C-alpha positions as semicolon CSV with decimal commas, in nm:
position;residue;x (nm);y (nm);z (nm)
1;M;2,414;1,414;1,936
2;S;2,328;1,672;1,668
3;R;2,120;1,982;1,737
4;M;1,817;1,832;1,558
5;G;1,843;1,486;1,707
6;R;1,911;1,140;1,569
7;V;1,694;0,987;1,296
8;L;1,676;0,634;1,160
9;V;1,612;0,652;0,784
10;A;1,458;0,358;0,598
11;M;1,663;0,327;0,278
12;S;1,539;0,111;-0,010
13;G;1,827;0,197;-0,241
14;G;1,608;0,420;-0,458
15;V;1,628;0,789;-0,532
16;D;1,352;0,889;-0,288
17;S;1,486;0,742;0,036
18;S;1,843;0,833;-0,062
19;T;1,750;1,198;-0,113
20;A;1,545;1,197;0,208
21;A;1,857;1,090;0,401
22;A;2,066;1,359;0,234
23;L;1,812;1,632;0,315
24;L;1,792;1,530;0,679
25;R;2,169;1,529;0,710
26;D;2,181;1,884;0,571
27;Q;1,903;1,994;0,807
28;G;2,124;1,904;1,100
29;Y;2,002;1,559;1,197
30;E;2,237;1,277;1,288
31;V;2,140;1,017;1,028
32;I;2,157;0,640;1,057
33;G;2,051;0,445;0,750
34;V;1,881;0,107;0,758
35;T;1,767;-0,121;0,477
36;M;1,503;-0,376;0,566
37;K;1,539;-0,723;0,423
38;T;1,183;-0,845;0,389
39;W;1,213;-1,138;0,153
40;D;1,455;-1,421;0,071
41;Y;1,578;-1,288;-0,261
42;A;1,793;-1,594;-0,324
43;T;1,484;-1,812;-0,356
44;G;1,171;-1,600;-0,386
45;G;1,291;-1,265;-0,511
46;L;1,375;-1,352;-0,867
47;S;1,181;-1,250;-1,173
48;A;1,059;-1,499;-1,429
49;G;1,386;-1,448;-1,617
50;G;1,590;-1,538;-1,312
51;R;1,729;-1,193;-1,232
52;S;1,695;-0,997;-0,912
53;A;1,409;-0,751;-0,945
54;G;1,161;-0,541;-0,754
55;C;1,234;-0,305;-0,469
56;C;1,488;-0,382;-0,196
57;S;1,676;-0,645;-0,397
58;L;2,039;-0,725;-0,319
59;D;2,144;-0,463;-0,575
60;D;1,924;-0,209;-0,399
61;I;2,085;-0,289;-0,066
62;Q;2,425;-0,218;-0,218
63;D;2,297;0,108;-0,366
64;A;2,175;0,216;-0,023
65;R;2,511;0,135;0,130
66;R;2,690;0,341;-0,136
67;V;2,468;0,639;-0,054
68;A;2,551;0,611;0,315
69;V;2,924;0,593;0,243
70;R;2,899;0,893;0,009
71;L;2,709;1,103;0,264
72;G;2,912;0,988;0,563
73;F;2,667;0,813;0,794
74;P;2,637;0,450;0,916
75;H;2,418;0,198;0,739
76;Y;2,275;-0,130;0,865
77;I;2,070;-0,415;0,724
78;L;1,761;-0,508;0,923
79;D;1,639;-0,865;0,869
80;I;1,262;-0,873;0,920
81;R;1,188;-1,169;0,694
82;E;1,016;-1,370;0,965
83;E;0,782;-1,097;1,088
84;F;0,720;-0,974;0,733
85;G;0,631;-1,323;0,615
86;D;0,400;-1,396;0,906
87;W;0,205;-1,073;0,873
88;V;0,223;-0,955;0,516
89;I;0,270;-1,258;0,293
90;E;0,039;-1,488;0,485
91;R;-0,225;-1,215;0,508
92;F;-0,182;-1,147;0,133
93;V;-0,252;-1,512;0,054
94;S;-0,539;-1,550;0,301
95;E;-0,714;-1,240;0,167
96;Y;-0,719;-1,381;-0,187
97;L;-0,844;-1,713;-0,053
98;A;-1,123;-1,520;0,121
99;G;-1,230;-1,368;-0,210
100;R;-1,081;-1,024;-0,140
101;T;-0,808;-0,822;-0,314
102;P;-0,543;-0,707;-0,062
103;N;-0,299;-0,414;-0,061
104;P;0,023;-0,555;0,089
105;C;0,199;-0,215;0,105
106;I;-0,058;-0,082;0,352
107;L;-0,042;-0,405;0,552
108;C;0,336;-0,371;0,570
109;N;0,332;-0,004;0,669
110;T;0,063;-0,050;0,931
111;H;0,173;-0,373;1,097
112;I;0,540;-0,431;1,015
113;K;0,756;-0,151;0,878
114;W;0,682;0,127;1,128
115;A;0,682;-0,104;1,429
116;A;1,013;-0,260;1,322
117;L;1,172;0,079;1,256
118;L;1,062;0,226;1,586
119;R;1,191;-0,074;1,782
120;R;1,533;-0,035;1,621
121;A;1,517;0,343;1,660
122;D;1,475;0,298;2,036
123;M;1,771;0,059;2,046
124;L;1,987;0,322;1,868
125;D;1,858;0,619;2,070
126;C;1,691;0,772;1,765
127;Q;1,415;1,020;1,838
128;Y;1,271;0,989;1,487
129;I;1,232;0,759;1,192
130;A;1,207;0,879;0,831
131;T;1,113;0,742;0,490
132;G;1,105;0,868;0,133
133;H;0,725;0,876;0,109
134;Y;0,555;1,170;-0,060
135;A;0,331;1,282;0,225
136;R;0,334;1,541;0,504
137;I;0,262;1,559;0,877
138;R;0,169;1,856;1,094
139;R;0,063;1,894;1,452
140;E;-0,275;2,043;1,545
141;G;-0,332;2,062;1,919
142;D;-0,281;1,716;2,058
143;R;-0,314;1,537;1,723
144;Y;-0,075;1,469;1,438
145;V;-0,240;1,514;1,098
146;L;-0,126;1,322;0,791
147;Y;-0,184;1,511;0,467
148;R;-0,108;1,485;0,098
149;G;0,232;1,544;-0,056
150;R;0,286;1,853;-0,269
151;D;0,339;1,636;-0,579
152;L;-0,013;1,501;-0,622
153;N;0,105;1,262;-0,892
154;K;0,328;1,092;-0,635
155;D;0,121;1,147;-0,319
156;Q;0,139;0,838;-0,096
157;S;-0,092;0,940;0,187
158;Y;-0,331;0,664;0,075
159;V;-0,092;0,388;0,185
160;L;-0,014;0,553;0,519
161;W;-0,363;0,586;0,671
162;G;-0,300;0,305;0,918
163;L;-0,025;0,486;1,111
164;S;-0,114;0,558;1,472
165;Q;-0,079;0,893;1,646
166;E;0,225;0,760;1,833
167;Q;0,389;0,656;1,505
168;L;0,310;0,984;1,329
169;A;0,458;1,178;1,622
170;R;0,799;1,023;1,557
171;T;0,790;1,017;1,175
172;L;0,957;1,256;0,930
173;F;0,871;1,279;0,560
174;P;1,145;1,501;0,411
175;L;1,010;1,473;0,054
176;G;0,656;1,586;0,128
177;S;0,712;1,937;-0,005
178;Y;0,904;1,831;-0,318
179;T;0,806;1,707;-0,661
180;K;0,963;1,398;-0,812
181;P;1,166;1,594;-1,073
182;E;1,299;1,814;-0,792
183;V;1,401;1,507;-0,594
184;R;1,593;1,362;-0,889
185;E;1,770;1,695;-0,937
186;L;1,861;1,710;-0,568
187;A;2,004;1,357;-0,582
188;A;2,230;1,458;-0,868
189;Q;2,342;1,769;-0,677
190;Y;2,433;1,551;-0,379
191;G;2,652;1,339;-0,605
192;L;2,419;1,039;-0,595
193;E;2,424;0,979;-0,969
194;H;2,388;0,603;-0,929
195;V;2,035;0,651;-0,791
196;A;1,933;0,989;-0,938
197;G;1,801;0,834;-1,258
198;K;1,692;0,502;-1,113
199;R;1,344;0,398;-1,219
200;D;1,063;0,382;-0,968
201;S;0,958;0,037;-0,850
202;Y;0,586;-0,037;-0,866
203;E;0,604;-0,411;-0,807
204;I;0,512;-0,585;-0,484
205;C;0,851;-0,652;-0,326
206;F;0,791;-1,027;-0,295
207;I;0,635;-1,054;-0,644
208;P;0,889;-0,879;-0,868
209;D;0,734;-1,010;-1,191
210;N;0,397;-0,865;-1,079
211;D;0,224;-1,200;-1,141
212;Y;0,028;-1,259;-0,820
213;R;-0,145;-1,562;-0,972
214;R;0,189;-1,738;-1,019
215;F;0,283;-1,645;-0,664
216;L;-0,038;-1,790;-0,522
217;R;0,007;-2,113;-0,716
218;T;0,362;-2,145;-0,584
219;R;0,267;-2,053;-0,229
220;V;-0,040;-2,278;-0,206
221;P;0,026;-2,622;-0,361
222;E;-0,262;-2,769;-0,562
223;L;-0,457;-2,444;-0,541
224;S;-0,553;-2,454;-0,908
225;Q;-0,656;-2,817;-0,897
226;R;-0,863;-2,763;-0,582
227;L;-1,059;-2,461;-0,704
228;R;-1,072;-2,504;-1,080
229;G;-1,416;-2,584;-1,217
230;G;-1,621;-2,342;-1,011
231;T;-1,892;-2,158;-1,202
232;L;-1,908;-1,822;-1,374
233;R;-2,262;-1,694;-1,323
234;L;-2,483;-1,400;-1,397
235;R;-2,660;-1,228;-1,107
236;D;-2,979;-1,423;-1,182
237;G;-2,794;-1,752;-1,140
238;T;-2,746;-1,836;-1,508
239;V;-2,429;-2,043;-1,551
240;L;-2,204;-1,918;-1,831
241;G;-1,904;-2,139;-1,783
242;E;-1,627;-2,246;-1,546
243;H;-1,343;-2,044;-1,394
244;E;-0,979;-2,126;-1,317
245;G;-1,015;-2,062;-0,941
246;Y;-1,179;-1,764;-0,775
247;P;-0,856;-1,622;-0,618
248;F;-0,732;-1,553;-0,970
249;Y;-1,007;-1,298;-1,038
250;T;-1,061;-0,942;-0,919
251;I;-1,363;-0,711;-0,916
252;G;-1,392;-0,521;-1,243
253;Q;-1,182;-0,772;-1,439
254;R;-1,283;-0,813;-1,802
255;R;-0,997;-0,997;-1,969
256;G;-0,941;-1,367;-1,922
257;L;-1,304;-1,462;-1,863
258;K;-1,319;-1,658;-2,190
259;L;-1,686;-1,580;-2,241
260;A;-1,834;-1,506;-2,583
261;R;-2,154;-1,315;-2,512
262;G;-2,146;-1,044;-2,777
263;R;-2,106;-0,771;-2,512
264;P;-1,843;-0,698;-2,247
265;L;-1,881;-0,874;-1,913
266;Y;-1,694;-0,798;-1,592
267;V;-1,634;-0,969;-1,260
268;T;-1,889;-0,816;-1,023
269;R;-1,870;-1,038;-0,713
270;I;-1,665;-1,328;-0,576
271;D;-1,823;-1,587;-0,346
272;P;-1,554;-1,816;-0,198
273;E;-1,812;-2,017;-0,002
274;T;-1,964;-2,156;-0,322
275;N;-1,654;-2,119;-0,542
276;T;-1,853;-1,885;-0,767
277;V;-1,743;-1,584;-0,968
278;Y;-2,031;-1,357;-1,068
279;V;-2,012;-1,153;-1,387
280;G;-2,229;-0,882;-1,534
281;E;-2,241;-0,570;-1,744
282;A;-2,059;-0,247;-1,660
283;E;-2,348;-0,086;-1,474
284;E;-2,349;-0,373;-1,223
285;L;-2,009;-0,253;-1,103
286;L;-2,156;0,076;-0,981
287;Q;-2,211;0,100;-0,605
288;R;-2,264;0,398;-0,377
289;A;-2,205;0,286;-0,015
290;L;-1,962;0,064;0,175
291;L;-1,870;-0,050;0,522
292;A;-1,502;-0,081;0,610
293;M;-1,335;-0,260;0,901
294;G;-1,018;-0,193;1,099
295;A;-1,074;0,182;1,085
296;N;-0,802;0,420;1,202
297;A;-0,885;0,776;1,309
298;V;-0,620;1,026;1,199
299;K;-0,735;1,389;1,198
300;Y;-1,015;1,350;1,455
301;P;-1,116;1,089;1,710
302;P;-1,397;0,860;1,586
303;F;-1,715;1,055;1,504
304;T;-2,072;0,930;1,467
305;E;-2,221;1,237;1,300
306;P;-2,170;1,230;0,920
307;R;-1,889;1,449;0,787
308;R;-1,853;1,564;0,432
309;G;-1,532;1,511;0,241
310;W;-1,400;1,291;-0,036
311;A;-1,261;0,940;-0,047
312;R;-1,035;0,716;-0,251
313;I;-1,109;0,345;-0,296
314;R;-0,774;0,243;-0,444
315;Y;-0,425;0,384;-0,478
316;R;-0,467;0,527;-0,828
317;D;-0,820;0,650;-0,760
318;E;-0,868;1,027;-0,798
319;G;-1,137;1,019;-0,531
320;A;-1,497;1,142;-0,518
321;P;-1,723;1,343;-0,282
322;C;-1,892;1,151;-0,002
323;V;-2,005;1,150;0,360
324;A;-1,854;0,926;0,626
325;H;-1,891;0,838;0,993
326;W;-1,812;0,563;1,241
327;Q;-2,050;0,273;1,299
328;G;-1,905;0,102;1,603
329;D;-1,549;0,013;1,506
330;R;-1,624;0,036;1,134
331;L;-1,623;0,325;0,890
332;Y;-1,933;0,390;0,680
333;V;-1,883;0,578;0,352
334;R;-2,155;0,689;0,112
335;F;-2,056;0,853;-0,217
336;D;-2,262;1,125;-0,380
337;E;-2,251;0,931;-0,707
338;P;-2,200;0,558;-0,764
339;R;-1,837;0,444;-0,792
340;R;-1,709;0,172;-1,023
341;A;-1,563;-0,154;-0,892
342;I;-1,545;-0,089;-0,519
343;T;-1,338;-0,389;-0,411
344;P;-1,345;-0,570;-0,075
345;G;-0,993;-0,601;0,063
346;Q;-0,879;-0,267;-0,072
347;A;-0,866;0,041;0,151
348;V;-1,099;0,338;0,158
349;V;-0,932;0,661;0,272
350;F;-1,151;0,955;0,372
351;Y;-1,010;1,307;0,322
352;E;-1,104;1,659;0,425
353;G;-0,928;1,883;0,174
354;E;-0,570;1,751;0,174
355;D;-0,596;1,596;0,520
356;V;-0,641;1,225;0,587
357;V;-0,936;1,200;0,827
358;A;-0,955;0,820;0,851
359;G;-0,895;0,497;0,663
360;A;-1,020;0,139;0,678
361;W;-1,036;-0,191;0,488
362;I;-1,337;-0,228;0,259
363;E;-1,538;-0,514;0,406
364;R;-1,861;-0,515;0,207
365;L;-2,082;-0,308;-0,019
366;L;-2,421;-0,182;0,092
367;E;-2,726;-0,184;-0,130
368;E;-2,838;0,178;-0,105
369;P;-3,016;0,391;-0,366
């Protein structure tokens, strides 16, 4: 056993997780690499052109293995296809069928990836697990605080809000204090040229062509036939036309509505009960308050007195000032100014400075002045 302990490093085959493993090795940890197989790439992990694509493809698994051989530590493949499919893919589909827009990366982190890694870490006598995420963790008293990575352009704290205190206590984020250019330079210095210049993957791992509509049609037979013909309506009930199926639309969408009204119209609400997609002008997308379910307290235990901070309503959102507090097991958030296209199914993450205070799944919007 090394002086720093043993760590199980999740390796996707990309530059980030590869460099994370190298840094931990140099810091004195005994590193074991593991690549998680989440999807059947032979059947479902091909792009429209028929080639392997997306993160964690078979090529990526080989890249991860090459890194482990180069750096001199063992590497294993962890098959979690069954648990991943049950939790992430089925939840992804059911959320769209419920008229919401899910974030599968958060679902995976919260319910699958960390739990799977920690189970295997225990089997291998690893005190810690590590990933290549751009985020940081510190301890304050009896709590572990998740906070933003130094490279704010790459910060991934938004997708990690669901981690429990027990999970944060055993997690290492070696890249939290680095920028992306610095990480690429480090990879080259470690002799990992085959990943140093590798492009980042932004696709959903089980939808490498980024076409979720195609995926839904493949996953749910006759979905289009069953839901096609529902109405596109204005808020006052005026029917403007028919849609292709409500799961194929998202809040704020403008393109693909096939409506000639002389002014831009956007999807403002989706009602799966009546198979209706509501549209309206841009100002109808502005909302100030929301209620979110499945809340996780990070920096503090749940609090009922409003706290000031700022919140993000999607991954690429820059965030905005707000107040937040718990209402039972839900998180209430009210922004100082109306936000555009707050979307049920996405996550709201509440921050205090750089610290993640809490996160939750946006359940519904509240009509407040």
